Residue frames relative to the residue before (quaternion, step in Angstrom):
aa qw qx qy qz dx dy dz
M 1.0000 0.0000 0.0000 0.0000 0.00 0.00 0.00
N 0.3228 -0.7541 0.5481 0.1633 3.55 -0.94 0.93
D 0.1885 -0.8130 0.5453 0.0787 3.59 -0.56 1.19
E 0.4669 0.6907 -0.4486 0.3221 3.61 1.20 0.00
V 0.3686 -0.6981 0.5722 0.2223 3.51 -1.07 0.82
P 0.4420 -0.6868 0.4891 0.3061 3.60 -0.76 0.89
S 0.3314 -0.7500 0.5402 0.1893 3.57 -0.93 0.90
A 0.5701 -0.5782 0.4585 0.3611 3.51 -1.24 0.50
P 0.5705 -0.5828 0.4265 0.3911 3.59 -1.06 0.59
R 0.4177 -0.7155 0.5088 0.2341 3.54 -1.00 0.88
Q 0.4040 -0.6837 0.5496 0.2594 3.52 -1.04 0.81
P 0.5425 -0.5964 0.4568 0.3761 3.57 -1.07 0.56
L 0.5925 -0.6047 0.4079 0.3419 3.56 -1.07 0.76
L 0.8140 0.1916 -0.0770 0.5429 3.57 0.89 -0.90
D 0.0679 0.7744 -0.6211 0.0992 3.54 0.30 1.23
D 0.7285 -0.4423 0.2791 0.4426 3.60 -1.25 0.18
D 0.6427 0.5245 -0.3290 0.4511 3.60 0.97 -0.82
S 0.6677 0.4977 -0.3009 0.4646 3.58 0.91 -0.90
R 0.6304 0.5383 -0.3328 0.4496 3.58 0.98 -0.82
R 0.6576 0.5059 -0.3163 0.4600 3.60 0.92 -0.85
V 0.6623 0.4962 -0.3108 0.4676 3.60 0.89 -0.89
V 0.6729 0.4903 -0.2983 0.4666 3.59 0.87 -0.95
A 0.6545 0.5123 -0.3234 0.4523 3.62 0.90 -0.85
A 0.6702 0.4892 -0.3016 0.4697 3.59 0.90 -0.87
A 0.6779 0.4841 -0.2932 0.4691 3.59 0.90 -0.90
L 0.6577 0.5173 -0.3112 0.4505 3.57 0.92 -0.86
A 0.6768 0.4881 -0.2977 0.4638 3.58 0.85 -0.93
G 0.6848 0.4896 -0.2890 0.4558 3.58 0.87 -0.92
A 0.6897 0.4722 -0.2826 0.4706 3.57 0.90 -0.91
A 0.6362 0.5306 -0.3380 0.4466 3.59 0.99 -0.77
L 0.7061 0.4408 -0.2661 0.4862 3.57 0.99 -0.77
G 0.7415 0.4521 -0.2348 0.4366 3.59 0.98 -0.76
A 0.5682 0.6435 -0.3835 0.3406 3.60 1.13 -0.51
W 0.6879 0.4963 -0.3059 0.4322 3.61 0.81 -0.91
P 0.6604 0.4685 -0.3404 0.4780 3.67 0.81 -0.74
A 0.6374 0.5189 -0.3351 0.4607 3.60 0.99 -0.75
F 0.6417 0.5199 -0.3193 0.4648 3.60 1.00 -0.81
T 0.6958 0.4588 -0.2944 0.4676 3.62 0.79 -0.93
L 0.5939 0.5369 -0.3688 0.4721 3.59 1.12 -0.56
G 0.6631 0.4958 -0.3011 0.4731 3.59 1.03 -0.75
V 0.6950 0.4667 -0.2803 0.4698 3.63 0.94 -0.84
Y 0.8423 0.2374 -0.0652 0.4794 3.54 0.58 -1.21
G 0.4377 -0.6875 0.4693 0.3397 3.58 1.19 -0.38
V 0.7117 0.3435 -0.2422 0.5629 3.59 1.27 0.29
I 0.3359 -0.6612 0.6156 0.2664 3.50 -1.37 0.16
F 0.4701 -0.7117 0.4471 0.2695 3.56 -0.73 1.07
F 0.6127 -0.5842 0.3956 0.3561 3.54 -1.16 0.68
E 0.5797 0.5833 -0.3865 0.4176 3.60 1.08 -0.58
Q 0.6540 0.5106 -0.3119 0.4629 3.58 1.04 -0.74
H 0.6154 0.5199 -0.3392 0.4857 3.58 1.07 -0.73
L 0.7050 0.4711 -0.2692 0.4567 3.57 0.87 -0.97
S 0.6087 0.5341 -0.3594 0.4638 3.61 1.07 -0.60
L 0.6452 0.5000 -0.3135 0.4853 3.56 0.97 -0.83
W 0.6367 0.5255 -0.3257 0.4609 3.58 0.95 -0.87
A 0.6733 0.5000 -0.3050 0.4513 3.61 0.85 -0.94
A 0.6725 0.4859 -0.3036 0.4684 3.60 0.90 -0.88
A 0.6816 0.4894 -0.2934 0.4580 3.59 0.87 -0.94
T 0.6724 0.4889 -0.2989 0.4685 3.58 0.92 -0.88
S 0.6248 0.5295 -0.3355 0.4655 3.59 1.02 -0.76
A 0.6650 0.4895 -0.3060 0.4738 3.58 0.91 -0.89
F 0.6353 0.5368 -0.3229 0.4516 3.60 0.97 -0.86
L 0.7078 0.4522 -0.2623 0.4751 3.58 0.79 -1.02
A 0.6556 0.5185 -0.3205 0.4457 3.60 0.90 -0.87
L 0.6400 0.5114 -0.3305 0.4687 3.59 0.99 -0.77
G 0.6492 0.5178 -0.3137 0.4604 3.58 1.01 -0.81
Y 0.6742 0.4780 -0.2942 0.4800 3.56 0.96 -0.81
A 0.7026 0.4746 -0.2701 0.4563 3.58 0.94 -0.86
R 0.8103 0.2764 -0.1117 0.5046 3.58 0.89 -0.95
G 0.5520 -0.5951 0.3957 0.4297 3.57 1.26 -0.18
P 0.6671 -0.5577 0.3312 0.3663 3.58 -1.17 0.60
R 0.5440 0.6309 -0.4094 0.3721 3.62 1.15 -0.42
V 0.5779 0.5907 -0.3785 0.4170 3.61 1.15 -0.56
W 0.6004 0.5885 -0.3542 0.4095 3.59 1.15 -0.54
R 0.5789 0.5891 -0.3751 0.4208 3.62 1.23 -0.15
R 0.5675 0.6096 -0.3805 0.4019 3.59 1.21 -0.35
P 0.5402 -0.6490 0.4247 0.3263 3.61 -0.87 0.89
A 0.6407 0.5271 -0.3381 0.4442 3.61 0.95 -0.78
V 0.6682 0.4717 -0.2963 0.4932 3.57 1.04 -0.75
L 0.6398 0.5214 -0.3250 0.4617 3.60 0.99 -0.78
A 0.5758 0.5918 -0.3737 0.4225 3.59 1.14 -0.58
L 0.5688 0.5970 -0.3786 0.4205 3.57 1.19 -0.45
L 0.6370 0.5330 -0.3262 0.4514 3.61 1.23 -0.28
L 0.4162 0.7276 -0.4669 0.2818 3.63 1.21 -0.06
P 0.6567 0.4802 -0.3443 0.4687 3.66 0.85 -0.70
T 0.6181 0.5229 -0.3445 0.4753 3.61 1.09 -0.65
L 0.6174 0.5352 -0.3387 0.4666 3.59 1.00 -0.78
W 0.6463 0.5135 -0.3226 0.4632 3.59 0.92 -0.87
I 0.6632 0.4955 -0.3127 0.4656 3.62 0.90 -0.87
V 0.6453 0.5090 -0.3263 0.4669 3.60 0.95 -0.82
L 0.6558 0.4966 -0.3154 0.4731 3.60 0.93 -0.83
A 0.6436 0.5111 -0.3213 0.4704 3.58 0.99 -0.80
W 0.6433 0.5234 -0.3142 0.4620 3.57 1.07 -0.70
I 0.7045 0.4705 -0.2576 0.4648 3.56 0.95 -0.93
L 0.7375 0.4061 -0.2257 0.4901 3.58 0.87 -0.97
P 0.6230 -0.5627 0.3789 0.3895 3.57 -1.14 0.51
V 0.3915 -0.7122 0.5387 0.2220 3.55 -1.04 0.86
G 0.8073 0.2401 -0.2002 0.5005 3.55 -1.01 0.85
G 0.5746 0.6112 -0.4323 0.3308 3.49 -1.33 -0.01
T 0.4292 -0.6948 0.5241 0.2415 3.49 -1.37 -0.05
S 0.3559 0.7512 -0.4961 0.2507 3.59 1.21 0.25
G 0.6577 -0.5147 0.3816 0.3960 3.54 -1.28 0.38
I 0.6221 0.5374 -0.3374 0.4586 3.58 1.06 -0.77
Y 0.6575 0.5050 -0.3125 0.4637 3.57 0.92 -0.88
Q 0.6621 0.5036 -0.3083 0.4615 3.58 0.90 -0.89
A 0.6421 0.5139 -0.3201 0.4702 3.60 0.99 -0.84
L 0.6531 0.5047 -0.3086 0.4727 3.58 0.98 -0.83
F 0.6225 0.5409 -0.3350 0.4557 3.58 1.00 -0.82
W 0.7242 0.4361 -0.2564 0.4687 3.59 0.76 -1.02
L 0.5741 0.5482 -0.3824 0.4728 3.60 1.14 -0.49
G 0.6494 0.5126 -0.3049 0.4718 3.59 0.99 -0.83
V 0.6342 0.5210 -0.3252 0.4697 3.58 1.01 -0.80
V 0.6840 0.4842 -0.2918 0.4610 3.59 0.82 -1.00
I 0.6508 0.5132 -0.3232 0.4569 3.59 0.89 -0.91
T 0.7027 0.4663 -0.2782 0.4598 3.59 0.90 -0.89
V 0.7054 0.4615 -0.2841 0.4568 3.61 0.75 -1.00
A 0.7157 0.3919 -0.2533 0.5196 3.60 0.99 -0.75
G 0.6693 0.5536 -0.2930 0.3997 3.54 1.04 -0.82
L 0.6432 0.5394 -0.3440 0.4207 3.59 0.94 -0.76
P 0.6857 0.4350 -0.3123 0.4930 3.64 0.80 -0.79
A 0.6309 0.5192 -0.3439 0.4627 3.61 1.01 -0.72
M 0.6328 0.5158 -0.3242 0.4779 3.57 1.04 -0.79
A 0.6332 0.5237 -0.3307 0.4641 3.58 0.98 -0.80
A 0.6518 0.5069 -0.3170 0.4667 3.59 0.93 -0.87
F 0.6394 0.5238 -0.3147 0.4666 3.57 1.00 -0.83
L 0.6807 0.4843 -0.2862 0.4693 3.57 0.91 -0.93
V 0.6120 0.5339 -0.3515 0.4657 3.59 1.03 -0.72
R 0.6603 0.4999 -0.3110 0.4661 3.60 0.94 -0.85
L 0.6587 0.5019 -0.3116 0.4660 3.59 1.07 -0.68
I 0.7583 0.4287 -0.2044 0.4465 3.56 0.89 -0.97
I 0.7621 0.3341 -0.1859 0.5226 3.59 0.94 -0.84
P 0.4083 -0.7104 0.5124 0.2571 3.56 -0.59 1.10
T 0.8398 0.1812 -0.1940 0.4736 3.54 -1.12 0.85
A 0.4031 0.7199 -0.4885 0.2839 3.63 1.18 0.16
E 0.5895 0.5774 -0.3758 0.4218 3.59 1.13 -0.48
R 0.5662 0.6102 -0.3725 0.4104 3.56 1.29 -0.16
L 0.3948 0.6892 -0.5106 0.3292 3.60 1.20 0.08
Q 0.0160 0.8165 -0.5732 0.0681 3.54 -0.58 1.13
G 0.8923 0.0706 -0.0142 0.4456 3.51 -1.32 0.40
R 0.8549 0.1213 -0.0367 0.5030 3.52 -0.51 -1.26
E 0.6463 0.5183 -0.3259 0.4554 3.61 0.98 -0.79
R 0.6549 0.4990 -0.3031 0.4797 3.57 0.94 -0.91
L 0.6526 0.5117 -0.3041 0.4688 3.57 0.94 -0.88
A 0.6338 0.5286 -0.3259 0.4611 3.59 1.02 -0.79
A 0.6670 0.4944 -0.3042 0.4670 3.60 0.89 -0.90
V 0.6636 0.4871 -0.3032 0.4801 3.60 0.91 -0.89
G 0.6442 0.5307 -0.3172 0.4503 3.59 0.98 -0.81
V 0.6466 0.5060 -0.3178 0.4742 3.58 0.97 -0.83
V 0.6623 0.4984 -0.3114 0.4647 3.59 0.86 -0.92
A 0.6659 0.4981 -0.3041 0.4649 3.59 0.89 -0.91
T 0.6500 0.5186 -0.3140 0.4582 3.59 0.97 -0.83
V 0.6764 0.4799 -0.2957 0.4740 3.59 0.90 -0.91
M 0.6582 0.4955 -0.3237 0.4653 3.61 0.95 -0.78
L 0.6442 0.5029 -0.3233 0.4772 3.60 0.98 -0.79
A 0.6533 0.5007 -0.3113 0.4749 3.60 0.95 -0.85
S 0.6353 0.5187 -0.3280 0.4688 3.60 1.04 -0.73
F 0.6409 0.5117 -0.3202 0.4742 3.58 0.97 -0.85
L 0.6858 0.4772 -0.2878 0.4682 3.58 0.85 -0.96
T 0.6061 0.5296 -0.3481 0.4806 3.59 1.07 -0.68
G 0.6378 0.5296 -0.3194 0.4590 3.56 1.01 -0.80
T 0.6768 0.4764 -0.3049 0.4712 3.59 0.96 -0.79
Q 0.7325 0.3898 -0.2163 0.5145 3.58 1.19 -0.51
H 0.2509 0.8308 -0.4732 0.1513 3.59 1.24 0.32
P 0.6151 0.5574 -0.3911 0.3975 3.68 0.93 -0.59
R 0.6391 0.5420 -0.3232 0.4397 3.60 1.19 -0.46
I 0.8056 0.2814 -0.1279 0.5054 3.59 1.13 -0.58
L 0.7687 0.2648 -0.1524 0.5619 3.59 1.21 -0.40
T 0.3086 -0.7366 0.5682 0.1983 3.56 -1.19 0.53
C 0.6941 -0.4320 0.3605 0.4491 3.54 -1.33 0.12
E 0.6433 0.5347 -0.3177 0.4464 3.56 1.05 -0.80
D 0.5853 0.5647 -0.3730 0.4465 3.61 1.07 -0.64
F 0.6759 0.4848 -0.2912 0.4726 3.56 0.93 -0.89
S 0.7124 0.4657 -0.2827 0.4425 3.58 0.76 -0.99
I 0.6540 0.5141 -0.3288 0.4471 3.63 0.94 -0.77
S 0.6835 0.4655 -0.2845 0.4850 3.60 1.15 -0.57
G 0.5638 -0.6257 0.3739 0.3883 3.57 1.29 0.00
N 0.5566 0.5849 -0.3977 0.4358 3.57 1.24 0.32
Y 0.5726 -0.5620 0.4750 0.3614 3.52 -1.28 0.45
S 0.3930 -0.6999 0.5421 0.2486 3.58 -0.95 0.88
P 0.3899 -0.7275 0.5064 0.2497 3.61 -0.62 1.05
D 0.6658 -0.5354 0.3559 0.3787 3.56 -1.20 0.57
N 0.7682 0.3638 -0.1950 0.4893 3.58 0.96 -0.79
C 0.3460 0.7472 -0.5098 0.2493 3.62 1.11 0.47
S 0.5143 -0.6429 0.4792 0.3042 3.56 -1.24 0.49
P 0.4071 -0.7000 0.5242 0.2636 3.59 -0.88 0.87
G 0.5170 0.6465 -0.4684 0.3088 3.56 -1.24 0.26
T 0.6613 -0.4750 0.3961 0.4244 3.51 -1.36 0.00
G 0.4780 -0.7115 0.4473 0.2555 3.51 -0.85 0.99
S 0.5525 -0.6175 0.4539 0.3278 3.51 -1.23 0.55
T 0.6849 0.4641 -0.2915 0.4801 3.61 1.21 -0.36
V 0.6120 0.5360 -0.3425 0.4700 3.60 1.30 -0.08
R 0.1871 -0.7829 0.5856 0.0954 3.57 -0.89 0.90
């Protein structure tokens, strides 16, 4: 006599729904982790990250206009792609550096645009590149956003705790400025 309970059929690991969630989470987390880490280490987001977001957003904005015609530029979602350009224009017009309220507001606007914009840009690009990715609904969308938020938060916290896991040499060998509170010693990335 067989006492085994029949098991339910197993779903494939990578069905279409899982692929969409993983692609959205991977793209968003990959783009958002580095700015979150540098914000944790240095308290700033590097200009390269602002400019990378600007280049991706501007490319998507222009490509959509060329592919679909200029009327597509009237859509709010497409116009949102100009937020990094707005930040650059404001940075150009307003005085650079300093401690004024305007400078601080511009700094935090850049942080918000970059930290929120990179994952949003990744989600937008995933929808453009992966057929049916726009079908992410409810729980799947929440799962992708949750993964991206978790990875970005973990990256930020890792950045704030960098003296425990990275040395000054790790930063310098990678071409980054060694923060004041970095740990001395041979880096973990140096052999």
